[in-house]
TORZADO-956172 format. One record per residue (C-alpha): x, y, z; residue number from 1. Coordinates in steps of 0.2 Angstrom, whole numbers, plus 5000, padded with zeros to 4 digits. Layout:
residues N
     X     Y     Z  num
     X     Y     Z  NUM
...
end
This chain:
residues 687
     X     Y     Z  num
  5141  5691  5130    1
  5157  5690  5140    2
  5147  5695  5156    3
  5135  5680  5153    4
  5150  5668  5149    5
  5159  5674  5165    6
  5143  5671  5175    7
  5140  5654  5168    8
  5158  5649  5171    9
  5156  5655  5189   10
  5140  5644  5191   11
  5149  5629  5184   12
  5164  5632  5196   13
  5153  5634  5211   14
  5143  5618  5206   15
  5159  5608  5203   16
  5166  5614  5220   17
  5150  5609  5228   18
  5150  5592  5221   19
  5168  5589  5226   20
  5165  5595  5244   21
  5150  5584  5245   22
  5160  5569  5240   23
  5175  5573  5251   24
  5177  5561  5265   25
  5184  5569  5280   26
  5190  5559  5294   27
  5195  5540  5297   28
  5180  5530  5304   29
  5184  5512  5311   30
  5169  5503  5317   31
  5169  5488  5329   32
  5162  5476  5323   33
  5163  5481  5305   34
  5145  5482  5298   35
  5140  5469  5284   36
  5138  5484  5272   37
  5146  5500  5275   38
  5148  5513  5262   39
  5154  5531  5265   40
  5151  5543  5251   41
  5156  5560  5258   42
  5154  5571  5273   43
  5137  5577  5279   44
  5133  5594  5286   45
  5130  5587  5303   46
  5143  5591  5316   47
  5144  5581  5332   48
  5135  5595  5342   49
  5121  5597  5330   50
  5112  5581  5335   51
  5099  5587  5348   52
  5082  5580  5343   53
  5075  5564  5337   54
  5058  5559  5329   55
  5050  5542  5329   56
  5033  5538  5321   57
  5033  5522  5332   58
  5036  5521  5351   59
  5054  5519  5355   60
  5064  5520  5371   61
  5080  5529  5369   62
  5083  5531  5388   63
  5098  5518  5386   64
  5109  5523  5372   65
  5126  5529  5369   66
  5134  5542  5381   67
  5136  5555  5367   68
  5117  5555  5364   69
  5113  5555  5383   70
  5104  5572  5381   71
  5095  5570  5365   72
  5076  5575  5366   73
  5061  5569  5357   74
  5051  5581  5345   75
  5034  5579  5337   76
  5041  5588  5321   77
  5050  5577  5309   78
  5058  5593  5301   79
  5066  5598  5318   80
  5074  5581  5321   81
  5092  5576  5316   82
  5087  5558  5319   83
  5072  5549  5313   84
  5071  5531  5320   85
  5059  5517  5321   86
  5057  5498  5323   87
  5050  5489  5308   88
  5049  5470  5311   89
  5046  5467  5292   90
  5064  5474  5288   91
  5072  5460  5278   92
  5086  5457  5289   93
  5091  5445  5303   94
  5086  5448  5321   95
  5096  5462  5329   96
  5098  5469  5312   97
  5096  5488  5307   98
  5099  5500  5293   99
  5107  5517  5296  100
  5107  5531  5282  101
  5116  5547  5285  102
  5111  5561  5272  103
  5116  5579  5272  104
  5106  5585  5286  105
  5097  5570  5294  106
  5100  5552  5300  107
  5088  5538  5297  108
  5088  5523  5307  109
  5077  5507  5306  110
  5079  5493  5318  111
  5072  5475  5314  112
  5068  5474  5333  113
  5073  5483  5349  114
  5090  5476  5349  115
  5093  5481  5331  116
  5088  5499  5335  117
  5099  5498  5350  118
  5114  5492  5340  119
  5111  5505  5326  120
  5113  5518  5340  121
  5129  5510  5346  122
  5136  5511  5328  123
  5131  5529  5327  124
  5139  5533  5343  125
  5156  5526  5336  126
  5154  5537  5321  127
  5150  5552  5332  128
  5165  5548  5343  129
  5177  5548  5328  130
  5169  5564  5321  131
  5170  5573  5338  132
  5188  5567  5340  133
  5194  5572  5323  134
  5184  5588  5322  135
  5175  5583  5306  136
  5157  5581  5301  137
  5148  5565  5303  138
  5150  5555  5286  139
  5137  5553  5273  140
  5135  5534  5273  141
  5124  5519  5271  142
  5124  5505  5283  143
  5115  5488  5283  144
  5120  5477  5297  145
  5115  5461  5306  146
  5125  5447  5316  147
  5130  5431  5308  148
  5129  5422  5325  149
  5114  5426  5336  150
  5121  5421  5353  151
  5138  5430  5356  152
  5143  5427  5374  153
  5158  5431  5384  154
  5163  5421  5400  155
  5165  5431  5416  156
  5175  5420  5428  157
  5175  5427  5446  158
  5180  5411  5455  159
  5197  5418  5461  160
  5193  5436  5463  161
  5180  5450  5461  162
  5181  5467  5453  163
  5174  5481  5462  164
  5155  5481  5458  165
  5155  5497  5448  166
  5168  5490  5436  167
  5155  5477  5430  168
  5143  5490  5426  169
  5155  5499  5415  170
  5159  5482  5407  171
  5141  5480  5402  172
  5142  5497  5393  173
  5158  5492  5385  174
  5151  5475  5379  175
  5135  5482  5373  176
  5145  5495  5362  177
  5153  5481  5353  178
  5137  5471  5351  179
  5141  5457  5363  180
  5124  5451  5369  181
  5127  5438  5382  182
  5137  5433  5397  183
  5140  5417  5406  184
  5146  5421  5423  185
  5155  5407  5432  186
  5150  5411  5450  187
  5157  5398  5461  188
  5157  5405  5479  189
  5154  5424  5473  190
  5136  5423  5476  191
  5129  5423  5494  192
  5119  5408  5492  193
  5103  5408  5503  194
  5099  5390  5503  195
  5117  5384  5506  196
  5125  5399  5514  197
  5141  5391  5519  198
  5146  5390  5501  199
  5146  5409  5497  200
  5162  5418  5501  201
  5161  5433  5514  202
  5165  5445  5499  203
  5152  5437  5488  204
  5139  5448  5479  205
  5121  5446  5486  206
  5107  5439  5475  207
  5100  5457  5474  208
  5117  5464  5468  209
  5117  5451  5454  210
  5099  5454  5450  211
  5103  5473  5449  212
  5118  5469  5437  213
  5107  5458  5427  214
  5094  5472  5425  215
  5107  5484  5419  216
  5113  5471  5407  217
  5096  5467  5400  218
  5093  5486  5396  219
  5109  5484  5385  220
  5103  5469  5376  221
  5114  5457  5387  222
  5107  5442  5395  223
  5117  5435  5410  224
  5116  5416  5413  225
  5125  5407  5427  226
  5138  5393  5427  227
  5138  5383  5443  228
  5151  5369  5442  229
  5143  5353  5445  230
  5150  5335  5445  231
  5168  5341  5445  232
  5177  5357  5449  233
  5167  5357  5465  234
  5181  5361  5477  235
  5172  5378  5482  236
  5159  5367  5489  237
  5167  5351  5495  238
  5182  5359  5504  239
  5170  5363  5518  240
  5168  5350  5532  241
  5149  5350  5530  242
  5150  5343  5513  243
  5164  5330  5514  244
  5152  5316  5514  245
  5147  5320  5497  246
  5164  5318  5489  247
  5167  5304  5476  248
  5184  5302  5484  249
  5183  5306  5503  250
  5201  5312  5502  251
  5198  5324  5487  252
  5188  5339  5486  253
  5186  5339  5467  254
  5171  5329  5463  255
  5154  5325  5469  256
  5148  5307  5471  257
  5134  5306  5457  258
  5125  5292  5466  259
  5122  5301  5482  260
  5104  5309  5482  261
  5111  5323  5494  262
  5123  5328  5480  263
  5108  5334  5470  264
  5100  5342  5485  265
  5115  5354  5487  266
  5118  5357  5468  267
  5099  5361  5465  268
  5099  5373  5480  269
  5114  5382  5472  270
  5106  5381  5455  271
  5090  5389  5461  272
  5099  5404  5470  273
  5109  5407  5454  274
  5094  5406  5443  275
  5085  5419  5454  276
  5101  5430  5454  277
  5101  5430  5434  278
  5082  5431  5430  279
  5084  5435  5412  280
  5096  5421  5407  281
  5090  5407  5395  282
  5104  5395  5400  283
  5110  5386  5415  284
  5128  5380  5412  285
  5131  5365  5423  286
  5150  5362  5419  287
  5153  5344  5420  288
  5171  5344  5413  289
  5188  5337  5418  290
  5180  5324  5430  291
  5182  5305  5432  292
  5170  5298  5445  293
  5169  5281  5453  294
  5152  5282  5462  295
  5162  5276  5477  296
  5168  5260  5468  297
  5150  5256  5462  298
  5156  5247  5447  299
  5147  5258  5435  300
  5158  5266  5422  301
  5163  5284  5423  302
  5154  5287  5407  303
  5138  5280  5413  304
  5140  5289  5429  305
  5143  5306  5420  306
  5127  5303  5410  307
  5116  5299  5425  308
  5121  5315  5433  309
  5119  5325  5417  310
  5101  5318  5415  311
  5096  5323  5432  312
  5103  5341  5431  313
  5096  5343  5413  314
  5079  5338  5419  315
  5080  5351  5433  316
  5086  5365  5421  317
  5071  5361  5410  318
  5059  5361  5424  319
  5065  5378  5429  320
  5064  5386  5412  321
  5082  5385  5407  322
  5092  5376  5394  323
  5107  5366  5401  324
  5124  5368  5394  325
  5137  5355  5397  326
  5156  5355  5393  327
  5156  5340  5381  328
  5174  5333  5384  329
  5172  5319  5397  330
  5160  5308  5387  331
  5172  5310  5372  332
  5187  5307  5382  333
  5179  5291  5391  334
  5175  5285  5373  335
  5193  5287  5367  336
  5188  5300  5353  337
  5195  5315  5362  338
  5213  5315  5355  339
  5209  5319  5337  340
  5200  5335  5342  341
  5217  5343  5346  342
  5228  5335  5333  343
  5228  5345  5317  344
  5240  5333  5309  345
  5227  5319  5307  346
  5219  5316  5290  347
  5201  5314  5288  348
  5204  5296  5285  349
  5214  5294  5302  350
  5200  5303  5311  351
  5186  5293  5304  352
  5196  5277  5308  353
  5198  5282  5327  354
  5179  5285  5327  355
  5175  5269  5319  356
  5185  5259  5332  357
  5177  5269  5347  358
  5160  5276  5342  359
  5151  5260  5350  360
  5157  5266  5367  361
  5145  5281  5365  362
  5131  5273  5355  363
  5130  5260  5370  364
  5123  5275  5381  365
  5115  5285  5367  366
  5098  5285  5376  367
  5106  5293  5391  368
  5112  5308  5382  369
  5099  5322  5386  370
  5092  5330  5370  371
  5087  5346  5379  372
  5105  5350  5383  373
  5118  5360  5373  374
  5134  5351  5371  375
  5148  5364  5372  376
  5163  5359  5362  377
  5177  5369  5369  378
  5194  5370  5359  379
  5206  5383  5363  380
  5221  5377  5352  381
  5215  5369  5337  382
  5196  5372  5333  383
  5200  5369  5314  384
  5206  5351  5318  385
  5196  5338  5308  386
  5193  5329  5324  387
  5184  5344  5332  388
  5172  5345  5318  389
  5169  5327  5318  390
  5164  5328  5337  391
  5152  5342  5334  392
  5145  5333  5319  393
  5142  5317  5329  394
  5132  5326  5342  395
  5121  5335  5329  396
  5119  5319  5319  397
  5111  5311  5334  398
  5099  5325  5337  399
  5109  5335  5350  400
  5112  5354  5350  401
  5130  5360  5349  402
  5139  5376  5353  403
  5157  5381  5352  404
  5168  5389  5365  405
  5184  5397  5360  406
  5196  5407  5372  407
  5203  5424  5375  408
  5212  5418  5390  409
  5217  5401  5396  410
  5232  5398  5408  411
  5243  5412  5402  412
  5251  5422  5416  413
  5250  5441  5418  414
  5242  5444  5401  415
  5234  5434  5386  416
  5246  5427  5373  417
  5246  5423  5354  418
  5240  5440  5349  419
  5226  5439  5361  420
  5222  5422  5354  421
  5214  5430  5339  422
  5218  5416  5326  423
  5209  5403  5337  424
  5194  5415  5340  425
  5193  5418  5321  426
  5194  5400  5317  427
  5180  5394  5329  428
  5169  5409  5324  429
  5170  5406  5306  430
  5167  5387  5308  431
  5152  5391  5319  432
  5145  5403  5306  433
  5148  5390  5292  434
  5140  5376  5301  435
  5125  5387  5306  436
  5127  5385  5325  437
  5117  5395  5337  438
  5131  5405  5344  439
  5149  5405  5352  440
  5156  5407  5369  441
  5172  5416  5373  442
  5180  5409  5388  443
  5190  5420  5399  444
  5197  5410  5413  445
  5203  5417  5429  446
  5214  5403  5434  447
  5230  5414  5433  448
  5220  5430  5434  449
  5227  5443  5423  450
  5219  5460  5424  451
  5202  5460  5415  452
  5207  5476  5405  453
  5220  5465  5396  454
  5206  5454  5389  455
  5198  5468  5380  456
  5207  5466  5363  457
  5202  5448  5362  458
  5184  5452  5367  459
  5184  5465  5352  460
  5191  5452  5340  461
  5177  5440  5346  462
  5164  5453  5344  463
  5171  5456  5326  464
  5172  5438  5320  465
  5155  5432  5328  466
  5145  5447  5321  467
  5153  5451  5305  468
  5164  5435  5300  469
  5180  5439  5291  470
  5179  5455  5282  471
  5196  5463  5287  472
  5213  5457  5292  473
  5219  5454  5309  474
  5230  5469  5308  475
  5216  5480  5303  476
  5206  5474  5318  477
  5221  5478  5329  478
  5221  5496  5322  479
  5202  5497  5325  480
  5205  5492  5343  481
  5218  5505  5346  482
  5206  5518  5338  483
  5191  5513  5347  484
  5199  5510  5364  485
  5211  5525  5364  486
  5211  5537  5350  487
  5210  5540  5332  488
  5228  5547  5333  489
  5234  5530  5340  490
  5227  5519  5327  491
  5244  5517  5318  492
  5256  5503  5319  493
  5269  5513  5328  494
  5258  5511  5343  495
  5256  5492  5342  496
  5265  5487  5357  497
  5254  5473  5364  498
  5261  5459  5353  499
  5279  5464  5358  500
  5274  5464  5377  501
  5266  5447  5375  502
  5282  5440  5369  503
  5292  5448  5384  504
  5279  5441  5396  505
  5282  5424  5389  506
  5300  5425  5393  507
  5297  5433  5410  508
  5286  5419  5415  509
  5301  5407  5418  510
  5316  5419  5418  511
  5319  5416  5436  512
  5315  5397  5437  513
  5325  5381  5434  514
  5312  5370  5426  515
  5296  5371  5436  516
  5281  5381  5430  517
  5276  5397  5440  518
  5260  5390  5446  519
  5267  5374  5453  520
  5279  5380  5466  521
  5267  5380  5481  522
  5267  5361  5481  523
  5286  5360  5483  524
  5294  5356  5499  525
  5308  5368  5496  526
  5303  5379  5482  527
  5318  5391  5483  528
  5330  5376  5481  529
  5320  5366  5469  530
  5313  5380  5458  531
  5323  5396  5459  532
  5338  5398  5448  533
  5355  5395  5456  534
  5365  5411  5460  535
  5383  5415  5456  536
  5397  5407  5466  537
  5409  5420  5472  538
  5423  5407  5472  539
  5419  5402  5454  540
  5418  5418  5445  541
  5412  5418  5427  542
  5404  5401  5428  543
  5387  5407  5431  544
  5387  5418  5416  545
  5392  5403  5405  546
  5378  5393  5412  547
  5365  5406  5409  548
  5372  5414  5394  549
  5357  5412  5383  550
  5345  5419  5397  551
  5356  5434  5400  552
  5357  5438  5381  553
  5338  5438  5381  554
  5337  5448  5397  555
  5348  5462  5388  556
  5336  5461  5374  557
  5321  5462  5385  558
  5326  5477  5394  559
  5328  5487  5378  560
  5311  5480  5371  561
  5303  5485  5388  562
  5310  5502  5387  563
  5304  5504  5370  564
  5287  5498  5375  565
  5287  5510  5390  566
  5290  5525  5379  567
  5276  5520  5368  568
  5264  5518  5382  569
  5270  5535  5389  570
  5266  5543  5373  571
  5249  5535  5371  572
  5244  5540  5389  573
  5248  5558  5384  574
  5238  5556  5367  575
  5223  5545  5373  576
  5206  5552  5372  577
  5199  5538  5383  578
  5203  5522  5393  579
  5220  5528  5400  580
  5217  5516  5414  581
  5220  5501  5402  582
  5237  5509  5397  583
  5241  5510  5415  584
  5238  5492  5418  585
  5249  5487  5403  586
  5262  5499  5410  587
  5263  5489  5426  588
  5264  5472  5417  589
  5279  5480  5407  590
  5287  5486  5423  591
  5286  5469  5432  592
  5294  5460  5416  593
  5308  5473  5415  594
  5312  5471  5434  595
  5316  5452  5431  596
  5328  5456  5417  597
  5336  5470  5427  598
  5338  5457  5441  599
  5347  5445  5430  600
  5359  5458  5423  601
  5363  5463  5441  602
  5368  5445  5445  603
  5378  5445  5428  604
  5388  5460  5434  605
  5392  5452  5451  606
  5398  5436  5443  607
  5409  5445  5431  608
  5416  5457  5443  609
  5436  5457  5442  610
  5440  5467  5458  611
  5433  5473  5475  612
  5427  5489  5468  613
  5417  5481  5454  614
  5410  5468  5466  615
  5405  5481  5478  616
  5396  5491  5465  617
  5387  5475  5459  618
  5382  5471  5477  619
  5375  5488  5479  620
  5364  5485  5463  621
  5359  5468  5470  622
  5354  5475  5487  623
  5344  5489  5478  624
  5333  5475  5470  625
  5323  5473  5486  626
  5319  5491  5488  627
  5315  5492  5469  628
  5303  5478  5470  629
  5294  5485  5485  630
  5291  5501  5475  631
  5286  5491  5460  632
  5274  5480  5469  633
  5266  5495  5478  634
  5263  5504  5462  635
  5257  5488  5453  636
  5244  5485  5467  637
  5239  5503  5467  638
  5234  5502  5449  639
  5226  5485  5449  640
  5217  5490  5465  641
  5208  5504  5456  642
  5196  5491  5449  643
  5200  5474  5458  644
  5198  5467  5475  645
  5216  5461  5478  646
  5214  5450  5493  647
  5202  5436  5499  648
  5193  5438  5516  649
  5204  5433  5531  650
  5193  5418  5534  651
  5193  5412  5517  652
  5197  5393  5515  653
  5209  5389  5501  654
  5204  5372  5492  655
  5216  5358  5487  656
  5220  5367  5471  657
  5220  5352  5460  658
  5224  5361  5444  659
  5237  5373  5451  660
  5228  5389  5448  661
  5240  5403  5452  662
  5227  5414  5458  663
  5221  5401  5471  664
  5237  5400  5480  665
  5236  5413  5493  666
  5223  5424  5502  667
  5234  5440  5499  668
  5240  5446  5482  669
  5257  5437  5485  670
  5253  5424  5472  671
  5256  5437  5458  672
  5274  5440  5464  673
  5278  5423  5472  674
  5293  5419  5461  675
  5300  5436  5463  676
  5298  5435  5482  677
  5307  5418  5482  678
  5321  5424  5471  679
  5324  5439  5482  680
  5323  5428  5498  681
  5336  5417  5490  682
  5348  5432  5486  683
  5346  5438  5504  684
  5351  5421  5510  685
  5365  5416  5499  686
  5373  5432  5493  687
end
C-alpha cells in the first residue's frame, strides 16, 4: 500500500512540475510594434536553432524573410516542419494582418495576404532574436495582429546629402522589420534626370539605381513614391542659368512662374523620370508648400495661381497612374485660416469664428480644388489643435482626401529633440486612426542634416503608434527601442541616455553665439563679430565671467552630464548585440557638445587668472583647443563617413538658401562645424 501511495505521490509531483515548467515564462520579449493581441503562456520546447523546416499547404515565397530564418528549408511532411504557414484571404482581419500561434513544438502562421505573412515572420524574427540573445526557448504564445493605419510612410529627404547606397538597402530591411510599408523620397537633384539632365547633381543616383532600390523595397512590402518639389522649393532647378526665365521673380530662384507653359514642360519631364525610377509607388508628391507666386504681376491672386498649378500637375499625375499629394498649407494660409492650426489655446468657438469669417475665400475657388488629390495636412507642433482638426474636416466635407504628416525631425541641429518628437507623432497617429484616415507620413527633414541613425527612435515610435495605436507608455516604447536596437540587457532605464543628450544638444546649439541662430551666420557680413560671443578682456579681468555666469554654470553641468553619457555609451557598446554603429554616432554628437563646454571653461580660467602662472596655464589650455578640435572633427567625420557621403561634388552650385538650411551652406562638411571654426578663429585673432 505504501509503495502504491509513494508511486502516486511521485506521479503527482512529476505532473505538477510538468505543468509548472510548461507555464514558466523564460525571457523578456519586447516586440515593435506591439501586436494588437499578444499573450505569452509559457515556454515552448523550441530553441532558436531548432527551426530548420517549414511546411505550407499553399504556395508561399519565403525567399525574403528575416535574417535568422535565412536558411530555412521547405518540407513536404508537416510532421517534419517546425513552421506551418499559409495565406488565407478569408482570415477575419484587416489587410496585412496575421495570426501566429506557437505551441510546444510547432509554429503556426496564417497571413491575410502576402504582406500579412511577411509581417508574421518579422514578428517571429523578433521573438527568435530575443530567445537567442537570452538563451531561452521561444515562448508559447498567441498573436493576432493587423495595422490600424494602412499607409505608414516615412520621408526620405536626400536633397542636401546622400548616404552610401548600401545604407539604403540596410534601411529597407530595418523599416520592414518594424512594419513600415512606404517611403516618400524627396529627390530634388539626387536623381540623374534623363529628360532634364542639368538638374541632376553629379553624385545623384541613376534611374536604374533608384529602380533597383525600389525592387528591393517592394520585396519587403515597402512602396517608394517620389516627392519632386513643384511650384516653390524649386531652387535646385531655378538656380541654373538655363531655367532663370521660368522664375516667378527673376531675382529669386525659389518659385516657378505658374503661368509660363515651359514651367510644366520642365516639371513634367522631372516627374516622368521620377515615376520611372520608382515604378511601384502609387503616389506622386508634388510639394506646393511655402510659396507665394505673382505670375509676373498677372493680377491673379496667389490662391488662384496656386490652384491653377495644382490642377495641371494633378491631371498629369492621374494620367500617369499616380495619386497626387499636395502640402495643404498655402491655400489655408492665403485664406487666413492657417493660424488656428497651430494655436492650442483657441477654443472651438474661436476656431469656428475664424473659419466663418474667412471660409468664403476658399469657397470662391472650390471648383479649382482637384478631387483626385490628397491634401496632406502637416503639423509638427500641435496636431491636437482644434484648428488642425477643423482644416482636415473642411477638406473632407468638400469631397477631398486628407492625410496627415507628423515629424521625426524638423529644424533641429545635430539630433532630433523633444524625446524624438514622440508626443507629436503619437498625437497625429491617434487622431488619424480616430478619423479613419488612410495613413500618415513621418517627415524627416534634411535641412540641418543630423545623422539618419539618430532618427531611428522616432521612426520606431511612428511604427508603433501607426500600427498599434496607444497600447503602452512612452517609456515602455523607449525600453523596447533599446532592446530591439541594441540588446535585451540594455533595455533598462539606466541606459536611457538619449533624452539627456537631447537637452545638452539644445544648450550646445547656441552656447558660442550671441543671439544669432547657428544656421543664419553665412548671410552675415562679419559673422565673427556679429554672432560669436565676446572673449575675455585681459585688461578687465573677471568681467567676462560675470557677463556669462549663467552660461558658464551650465557649461560645468554639461561637462558632467556629457561624461555620464559617455560612460553609458561606452558600457552599451561593450554589451550591445547589434547596431554598435548607432552608438558610435551618438558618441560623436556627445563629444562635439562636450568640446563646446570645455572651450567655455577654458576661457573662464583665463578670465579669472590672478597671476602670470595661472594665465600661462589658461593660455596653454586655450591653445590646445585648436588641436583638440582637429582630432575631434577627424573622428567625427570618420564615424559619419562610414555611411554618409560628406561632401558635395566640386562643381556643385549652391542655391540662394532662402530658408537658411544649415546643410546647404557649404560644399564641404564645414557647415557642421561652422560656429566652432569661427569661434576658434576669433580666439586665434583676439587672444
